[in-house]
Residue frames as a rotation matrix with the C-alpha (Angstrom) as fourth column:
MET 1
-0.173 -0.589 -0.789 105.03
0.467 -0.755 0.461 249.66
-0.867 -0.289 0.405 194.54
ASN 2
0.865 0.465 0.186 104.46
0.409 -0.441 -0.799 252.50
-0.289 0.767 -0.572 192.07
PHE 3
-0.245 -0.954 0.170 107.04
0.839 -0.121 0.530 253.95
-0.485 0.273 0.831 189.74
GLN 4
0.797 0.423 -0.431 107.21
0.170 -0.841 -0.513 257.50
-0.580 0.336 -0.742 188.41
LEU 5
-0.196 -0.828 0.525 109.25
0.897 0.065 0.438 258.33
-0.397 0.556 0.730 185.32
SER 6
0.707 0.339 -0.621 109.72
0.082 -0.911 -0.404 261.95
-0.702 0.234 -0.672 184.27
ILE 7
-0.055 -0.663 0.747 111.28
0.955 0.182 0.233 262.67
-0.290 0.726 0.623 180.90
ASN 8
0.269 0.057 -0.961 112.39
-0.052 -0.996 -0.073 266.10
-0.962 0.070 -0.265 179.75
PHE 9
0.277 -0.117 0.954 112.17
0.927 0.295 -0.232 266.37
-0.254 0.948 0.190 176.00
VAL 10
0.048 -0.271 -0.961 114.06
-0.157 -0.952 0.261 269.21
-0.986 0.139 -0.088 174.31
LEU 11
0.404 0.237 0.884 113.01
0.787 0.402 -0.467 269.34
-0.466 0.885 -0.024 170.67
VAL 12
-0.217 -0.567 -0.795 115.25
-0.177 -0.778 0.603 271.27
-0.960 0.271 0.068 168.29
SER 13
0.835 0.546 0.062 114.23
0.023 0.077 -0.997 272.00
-0.549 0.834 0.051 164.74
VAL 14
-0.345 -0.935 0.081 116.81
0.030 0.075 0.997 270.95
-0.938 0.346 0.002 162.15
HIS 15
0.748 0.546 -0.378 116.46
-0.315 -0.211 -0.926 272.05
-0.585 0.811 0.014 158.53
HIS 16
-0.129 -0.778 0.615 118.26
0.402 0.526 0.750 270.35
-0.906 0.344 0.244 155.65
ASP 17
0.440 0.121 -0.890 119.10
-0.722 -0.542 -0.431 272.10
-0.534 0.832 -0.151 152.38
CYS 18
0.670 -0.067 0.739 119.41
0.250 0.958 -0.139 269.15
-0.699 0.278 0.659 150.03
LEU 19
0.898 -0.302 0.321 121.10
0.274 -0.188 -0.943 271.05
0.345 0.935 -0.087 147.25
ALA 20
0.368 -0.799 0.476 123.78
-0.668 -0.583 -0.463 272.61
0.648 -0.148 -0.748 149.43
LYS 21
0.267 -0.185 -0.946 123.97
0.414 0.908 -0.060 269.55
0.870 -0.375 0.319 151.75
ILE 22
-0.747 -0.470 0.471 123.76
-0.137 -0.584 -0.800 271.85
0.651 -0.662 0.372 154.77
TYR 23
0.054 0.731 -0.680 121.98
0.821 0.355 0.447 271.23
0.568 -0.582 -0.581 158.07
THR 24
-0.681 -0.217 0.699 120.91
-0.149 -0.894 -0.423 274.21
0.717 -0.393 0.576 160.15
THR 25
-0.315 0.590 -0.744 119.21
0.925 0.367 -0.101 274.41
0.213 -0.720 -0.661 163.55
THR 26
0.204 0.466 0.861 116.98
0.140 -0.884 0.446 277.16
0.969 0.029 -0.245 164.81
ASP 27
-0.801 -0.497 0.334 117.51
-0.200 -0.303 -0.932 278.94
0.564 -0.813 0.143 168.13
ASP 28
-0.154 0.823 0.547 113.94
-0.982 -0.187 0.006 278.27
0.107 -0.536 0.837 169.22
SER 29
-0.832 -0.098 -0.547 113.69
-0.061 0.995 -0.085 274.88
0.552 -0.037 -0.833 170.88
LEU 30
0.228 0.946 0.232 110.67
-0.632 -0.038 0.774 273.37
0.741 -0.323 0.589 172.52
SER 31
-0.869 -0.491 0.063 110.97
-0.339 0.496 -0.800 271.94
0.361 -0.716 -0.597 175.99
LEU 32
0.246 0.963 -0.109 108.39
-0.671 0.250 0.698 269.45
0.700 -0.099 0.707 177.25
ARG 33
-0.811 -0.404 0.423 108.27
-0.584 0.527 -0.617 267.50
0.026 -0.748 -0.664 180.50
GLN 34
0.176 0.830 -0.530 106.21
-0.619 0.512 0.596 264.32
0.766 0.223 0.603 180.51
THR 35
-0.602 -0.290 0.744 105.58
-0.788 0.363 -0.497 262.24
-0.126 -0.886 -0.447 183.64
PHE 36
-0.030 0.538 -0.843 104.49
-0.438 0.750 0.495 258.62
0.898 0.384 0.213 183.52
ARG 37
-0.371 -0.044 0.928 103.18
-0.908 0.226 -0.353 256.69
-0.195 -0.973 -0.124 186.54
PHE 38
0.371 0.504 -0.780 102.77
-0.611 0.765 0.203 252.97
0.699 0.401 0.592 186.63
LYS 39
0.948 -0.011 0.319 103.32
-0.243 0.624 0.743 249.84
-0.207 -0.781 0.589 188.72
LEU 40
0.123 -0.991 0.045 106.96
-0.816 -0.076 0.573 248.87
-0.565 -0.107 -0.818 189.29
ASN 41
0.022 -0.112 0.993 106.36
0.178 0.978 0.107 245.48
-0.984 0.175 0.042 187.65
ILE 42
0.942 0.335 -0.018 105.90
0.066 -0.237 -0.969 247.27
-0.329 0.912 -0.245 184.30
VAL 43
0.484 -0.820 -0.305 109.66
-0.875 -0.458 -0.155 247.98
-0.012 0.342 -0.940 184.16
GLU 44
-0.287 -0.537 0.793 110.31
-0.412 0.817 0.404 244.28
-0.865 -0.211 -0.455 184.32
ASN 45
0.127 0.397 0.909 108.55
0.699 0.614 -0.366 243.82
-0.704 0.682 -0.200 180.97
GLU 46
-0.780 -0.561 -0.278 110.00
0.202 -0.646 0.736 245.63
-0.592 0.518 0.617 177.93
TYR 47
-0.651 0.614 0.446 106.85
0.628 0.105 0.771 245.16
0.427 0.782 -0.454 175.89
LEU 48
0.341 0.838 -0.426 104.59
0.937 -0.265 0.227 246.77
0.077 -0.476 -0.876 178.51
LEU 49
-0.069 -0.466 -0.882 107.00
0.480 -0.791 0.380 249.66
-0.874 -0.397 0.278 179.04
HIS 50
-0.935 -0.281 0.215 107.08
0.298 -0.298 0.907 250.23
-0.191 0.912 0.362 175.30
GLN 51
-0.259 0.929 0.264 103.26
0.842 0.083 0.534 250.27
0.474 0.361 -0.803 175.18
ILE 52
0.427 0.364 -0.828 103.21
0.797 -0.583 0.155 253.03
-0.426 -0.726 -0.539 177.80
LEU 53
-0.194 -0.673 -0.714 105.92
0.183 -0.740 0.647 255.21
-0.964 -0.005 0.267 176.20
PHE 54
-0.592 -0.155 0.791 105.12
0.755 0.236 0.612 254.58
-0.281 0.959 -0.022 172.52
PRO 55
0.408 0.844 0.349 102.14
0.911 -0.404 -0.089 257.01
0.066 0.354 -0.933 172.19
THR 56
0.736 -0.198 -0.648 104.10
0.147 -0.887 0.438 259.95
-0.661 -0.417 -0.624 173.58
PHE 57
-0.323 -0.946 -0.020 107.20
0.117 -0.061 0.991 259.31
-0.939 0.318 0.130 171.46
THR 58
-0.462 0.161 0.872 105.19
0.878 0.222 0.425 258.96
-0.125 0.962 -0.244 168.25
ARG 59
0.671 0.734 -0.105 103.11
0.728 -0.679 -0.094 262.06
-0.141 -0.013 -0.990 169.04
LEU 60
0.569 -0.559 -0.603 106.39
-0.175 -0.799 0.575 264.00
-0.804 -0.222 -0.552 169.30
ARG 61
0.945 -0.130 -0.300 107.59
-0.279 0.154 -0.948 262.37
0.170 0.979 0.109 166.04
ILE 62
0.033 -0.926 0.377 110.52
-0.922 0.118 0.369 260.67
-0.386 -0.360 -0.849 167.74
ASN 63
0.146 -0.070 -0.987 111.81
-0.715 0.682 -0.154 257.71
0.684 0.728 0.050 165.74
ILE 64
0.443 0.082 0.893 111.15
-0.806 0.471 0.357 254.69
-0.392 -0.878 0.275 167.87
ALA 65
0.988 -0.151 0.024 112.92
0.144 0.864 -0.482 252.40
0.052 0.479 0.876 165.39
CYS 66
0.431 -0.881 0.195 116.27
-0.417 -0.386 -0.823 253.97
0.800 0.273 -0.534 166.11
VAL 67
-0.069 -0.570 -0.819 118.99
0.546 0.665 -0.509 252.51
0.835 -0.482 0.266 168.34
GLY 68
-0.814 -0.303 0.496 118.78
-0.155 -0.709 -0.688 255.52
0.560 -0.636 0.530 170.67
TYR 69
0.056 0.932 0.358 115.16
-0.863 -0.135 0.486 254.82
0.502 -0.337 0.797 171.57
HIS 70
0.679 0.188 -0.710 115.85
0.006 0.965 0.262 251.16
0.734 -0.183 0.654 172.31
SER 71
-0.427 -0.862 -0.274 118.93
0.460 0.054 -0.886 252.10
0.778 -0.505 0.373 174.39
PHE 72
-0.631 0.261 0.730 116.77
-0.595 -0.768 -0.239 254.52
0.498 -0.585 0.640 176.34
ILE 73
0.509 0.855 -0.095 114.15
-0.652 0.456 0.606 251.82
0.562 -0.246 0.790 177.02
HIS 74
0.306 -0.508 -0.805 116.90
0.404 0.835 -0.373 249.40
0.862 -0.212 0.461 178.09
GLU 75
-0.732 -0.623 0.274 118.30
0.075 -0.474 -0.877 251.96
0.677 -0.622 0.394 180.55
ILE 76
-0.174 0.766 0.619 114.85
-0.883 -0.400 0.246 252.51
0.436 -0.503 0.746 182.09
LEU 77
0.674 0.453 -0.584 114.44
-0.268 0.886 0.378 248.77
0.688 -0.098 0.719 182.45
GLN 78
-0.132 -0.839 -0.527 117.80
0.474 0.414 -0.777 248.41
0.871 -0.352 0.343 184.18
HIS 79
-0.774 -0.131 0.619 117.03
-0.354 -0.721 -0.596 251.19
0.525 -0.680 0.511 186.66
GLY 80
0.185 0.947 0.264 113.61
-0.886 0.044 0.462 249.79
0.426 -0.319 0.847 187.38
ARG 81
0.575 0.000 -0.818 114.93
0.100 0.992 0.071 246.28
0.812 -0.123 0.570 188.00
ARG 82
-0.575 -0.810 -0.118 117.55
0.306 -0.079 -0.949 247.67
0.759 -0.581 0.294 190.42
MET 83
-0.579 0.415 0.701 114.80
-0.718 -0.668 -0.198 249.50
0.386 -0.618 0.685 192.32
SER 84
0.442 0.869 -0.222 112.63
-0.684 0.486 0.544 246.36
0.581 -0.089 0.809 192.53
HIS 85
0.337 -0.377 -0.863 115.34
0.362 0.898 -0.251 244.29
0.869 -0.228 0.439 194.25
């Protein structure tokens, strides 16, 4: 069985003024939809799923060492495992 995962990335630019300790965001955000297709057994293996998603996340400069990324991967794994049973 094949699995299709579509992710909508909304990238917002945040600027930090170190001296004033102020963060500001711009009104122009970038929206990107990325679709991944792979065998369902991939979502039963965290390492393989990471190998598929890693290049896209790093290309978009998304921190893959953060808790949010690992929670996201874990959620995909849970949904994939439910679908395979």
